[in-house]
C-alpha positions in Angstrom: -29.4 50.1 13.5 -26.2 50.8 10.9 -25.0 48.9 8.2 -21.9 47.7 8.2 -19.6 48.3 4.8 -16.4 46.4 4.3 -13.8 48.1 2.2 -13.2 46.7 -0.2 -9.3 46.3 0.5 -10.2 44.1 3.6 -12.2 42.0 0.6 -8.8 42.1 -1.1 -6.6 41.1 2.5 -8.6 38.0 3.7 -7.9 36.6 0.1 -5.2 35.9 0.2 -5.0 35.2 4.0 -7.8 32.5 2.8 -4.9 31.9 -0.2 -1.5 31.5 2.2 -3.5 28.7 4.0 -3.8 27.5 0.9 -0.2 27.6 -0.2 1.2 26.9 3.1 -0.5 22.9 3.4 -0.2 23.0 -0.3 3.5 23.9 0.6 3.3 20.7 3.4 1.9 18.0 1.3 4.6 18.7 -1.3 7.7 17.8 1.6 5.8 15.9 3.5 5.5 13.3 0.7 9.4 14.0 -0.6 10.7 13.0 3.0 8.7 9.5 3.5 9.5 9.8 -1.0 13.6 10.3 0.1 12.7 8.1 3.2 12.1 5.3 1.3 14.1 4.9 -1.0 17.0 5.7 1.4 15.8 2.9 4.6 13.4 1.2 3.2 13.5 -2.8 4.5 12.4 -4.6 1.8 14.5 -8.3 2.0 14.1 -7.9 -2.0 14.6 -4.5 -2.5 16.4 -3.3 -0.1 16.7 1.6 1.0 20.5 2.0 0.3 21.3 2.9 2.8 19.8 -0.6 4.5 21.2 -2.1 1.4 25.4 -0.4 2.7 24.9 -1.2 6.1 24.0 -5.1 5.3 27.4 -4.5 3.3 29.4 -3.7 6.0 28.1 -6.1 8.7 29.0 -8.7 6.3 32.4 -7.5 5.8 33.5 -7.6 9.4 31.8 -11.3 9.8 33.9 -11.6 7.2 37.4 -10.5 8.8 40.0 -12.8 7.6 41.9 -11.3 10.7 40.5 -13.8 13.3 40.6 -16.7 10.9 45.0 -16.6 11.2 46.4 -19.6 13.2 49.5 -18.8 14.9 53.0 -19.2 13.2 55.1 -22.8 15.1 58.0 -21.8 16.4 57.5 -18.1 17.8 
């Protein structure tokens, strides 16, 4: 029975393949973490500290609700 020998080149490729997988997993973890951080700062619905996007949306709704055109009475005599 012949012994199977790995050449040094095959061993290097196998180790590099494992390293590439680890690097991609680490990049994926970093990317997901950054996305979660940005999303929590942008669209947080915490009433004490809302995200900037939610705060701007509330400001727009408040301006629409305070529409002065609805409070104007028609002029008499026209």
